[in-house]
C-alpha positions in Angstrom: 16.8 25.4 28.0 19.2 28.1 29.9 17.4 27.1 33.6 20.5 28.3 35.2 20.1 31.5 32.8 23.8 31.9 31.5 25.0 33.8 29.3 24.9 33.7 25.9 27.5 35.7 24.1 28.3 36.1 19.8 30.6 33.5 18.4 30.6 30.9 21.5 28.7 28.4 21.3 27.1 26.9 25.0 26.3 23.7 25.3 23.2 22.9 27.8 21.9 19.2 28.4 19.0 17.9 29.3 17.8 14.8 31.3 14.5 13.3 30.3 13.5 12.8 33.9 10.2 11.7 33.3 9.9 8.1 32.6 10.0 4.6 34.2 12.8 3.7 35.0 14.4 6.5 35.5 17.8 7.5 36.0 19.1 10.0 38.8 21.2 11.8 40.7 22.6 8.9 44.1 22.3 11.1 47.2 23.1 9.9 50.8 22.2 12.5 53.6 20.8 14.7 51.0 24.8 14.9 49.3 24.9 14.8 45.7 27.2 11.7 45.5 30.8 12.0 43.0 33.1 9.8 41.4 36.6 9.7 41.3 37.0 12.0 38.2 33.7 14.7 40.2 31.7 13.2 38.0 27.7 13.2 40.1 26.9 9.3 39.9 23.7 8.1 38.3 21.6 5.2 39.8 18.5 3.7 37.8 15.6 3.9 40.0 12.6 1.5 39.6 9.4 3.2 40.6 7.0 1.0 40.4 3.9 3.4 40.5 5.8 4.9 37.6 4.8 2.3 35.4 2.4 3.4 33.0 5.3 5.7 32.1 7.8 2.4 30.0 9.4 4.4 27.5 9.7 2.5 24.3 10.0 2.7 20.7 11.0 5.5 18.3 10.6 9.4 19.8 11.5 12.6 18.5 13.1 15.6 20.4 12.1 18.9 18.6 13.6 22.3 19.6 12.9 25.8 18.8 14.7 28.4 20.2 15.4 31.9 20.1 17.6 34.5 21.1 18.3 38.1 20.6 21.1 39.0 18.4 21.1 42.6 19.7 19.3 43.9 16.7 16.3 41.5 16.5 14.9 37.8 17.6 16.7 35.1 15.9 14.8 31.2 15.8 16.5 28.6 15.9 15.6 25.2 14.9 16.3 21.3 15.6 15.5 17.8 15.7 16.7 15.0 16.4 15.5 11.4 16.3 16.3 8.5 19.1 15.0 5.3 19.8 14.3 4.1 23.4 14.9 0.4 24.2 15.0 -1.3 28.2 17.7 -3.4 27.3 17.2 -5.0 31.0 13.2 -5.7 30.5 13.9 -7.2 27.2 15.9 -9.4 28.4 14.2 -10.4 31.7 11.6 -11.2 29.6 13.3 -13.1 26.8 15.0 -15.0 29.8 11.6 -15.8 31.3 10.1 -16.5 28.3 12.9 -19.6 27.5 11.9 -21.3 31.2 7.7 -20.8 30.0 9.0 -22.2 26.5 11.5 -24.9 28.4 8.8 -26.2 30.7 6.1 -26.2 28.0 8.4 -28.3 26.0 9.1 -30.8 29.3 5.2 -30.8 29.6 4.7 -31.7 26.7 7.2 -34.1 26.2 5.8 -36.0 28.6 2.6 -36.5 28.2 3.7 -37.4 24.7 5.0 -40.4 26.5 1.9 -41.1 28.4 -0.1 -41.0 25.9 2.1 -43.2 23.6 2.6 -45.1 26.3 -1.4 -45.5 27.0 -1.9 -46.3 23.3 1.0 -49.4 23.6 -0.4 -51.3 26.3 -4.3 -50.6 25.2 -3.2 -51.8 21.9 -1.4 -55.0 23.4 
């Protein structure tokens, strides 16, 4: 949690952010020539990386993050527990899959209609 080993002072909150960097796809800090890129406000620019070698690490579904943190209040160790659940839905992949499915269904419908016309024309000719 506290990778930079920042000081924790009494009665002062500290916020630590942790990036979930093991997955597919994953957001990384944009770099050019080894320099981390920042936007106009000084925030680091993140970009989505699609490393297909990590495709087996696709994140989808409900996840639960659990935390057990212990700190020393000067007299004893004090444990803190926390838990948060969240959903991960790779909306871009879902959107691409829906677009492909729509094209497949349109193609299938068109093919079936064409076959139906050919069969009905054939049956009409054989009946006459």
